[in-house]
N, C-alpha and C positions, 0 to 999 in steps of 0.2 A: 745906533746899532748896538744890539745886545751882545755881550760876550758869550762864549760857548758855555761857561759856567752858569750864567744867568738863564740861558735858554734851557739848560739841563734842569735847573731848579724849577722853572715854570712847567716844563714837560713832566717832571717827576710829580709835582703837585697834582696835575691833571690825571696822570696814569694811576697813581696810588690811591686815588679816591674811588676807583672802581673795585667792585667786590672781588676779593681773593687775589688782587694784583700784587705782584712782587717785583723787586728790582734786582738785577744781577749784572754780570759782565760776561759778554760772549765775544770772542775774537777781539778783545780789548775795547769793546764798545758798550756803553750803558744800554741795557735791554730791559724791557718791561714784559712780564709774562702773566698768564693766568693758566693754572693747571699745566705748567711746564711748556705752554705754547706761547711763543713770542707774538705780541701785538704791536709793539713800537720799539724803535731803535734810534738812538742819536749816534750818528757816525760821520766820519770824514771819509770821503771817497775822492781820490785824486786831488786832495787838498781842499775840497769843498764840503762844508758842513751841511748835513741834511737830517731831516726827520723821516724815517722810513715807516710806512704804514701799509697794512693790507687793505685794498679797496675791492678786491675780487677781479676776476678776469673780464667780466661783463662791463664794468665801469672803468677799467684801467685806461682804455683809449680816450675817454672823456678827460681824464686828468692829464694824459700825455699831450693833449692839445693845448694845455696851459704851460707856457714856458717856465713857470716856477717849479714844475715837476719833471722828473725823469724816471725811467724804468729802473727799479732797484737792481743793481748787479747781483747775479747769482740766484736771487729768489724772485725776480721780476716775473719770471714765467709762471709763478703761482699767484699773480695778481697783486704784486707789491709795487708801490711807487715811493719816490723820495721827494720830499718838499725841500727845495733849496732854502737854507736858512737866511741867506743874504741876497736873494734875488729881488725881494721886495719886502717892505715892512711886514712882519709876521702878524697875522690876524689870529689872535688866541681863541676867539670864539670858533673860528673855522677849525683850528687845530683841535680844540676840545671835541668837536663833532667828528672829525676824522679819527681821532683816537677812540672814541666810543664806538664808531662803526667798525673799526679794525678789531677792537676787543670783542664785539658781538659776532664777528666772523670766525674768531678762533676759540672763543670760550665755550666749554661744554655747557649744556642746558642747566646743570646743577649749580654752576658758578654764577649764572646770570640772575639778577633779581626777578622775582615773580611779579607779574602785573595782574591786577584783578581783571577778570573777564566779565563782561556784561552778560547777564542771562537773557536769553531770548525766549519769547513765548509768554 
């Protein structure tokens, strides 16, 4: 089982690789932002460590059917879920994808990397 510090180090490495991502502290919790918008948080809620991410309202129910996740307090109504850090061994490939998706949901277009589009015709 990883310590809270080890989890933060790994989460930090994932988050800060994204374009224009920054780290700060909000309400005593490490937060990761792009253009002042939070896309990931490591927090303890009622003594339980979790990684909070935005998945969107449409997909939130899918995650909530998985016992590793719960609706993030206060901001869950905006499509956020929390992954319980100690409910099961953490899958860092899954976390990397969840972080990227959360980032994509909150990042303004100018902060996201541009992808080449294929020409048609």
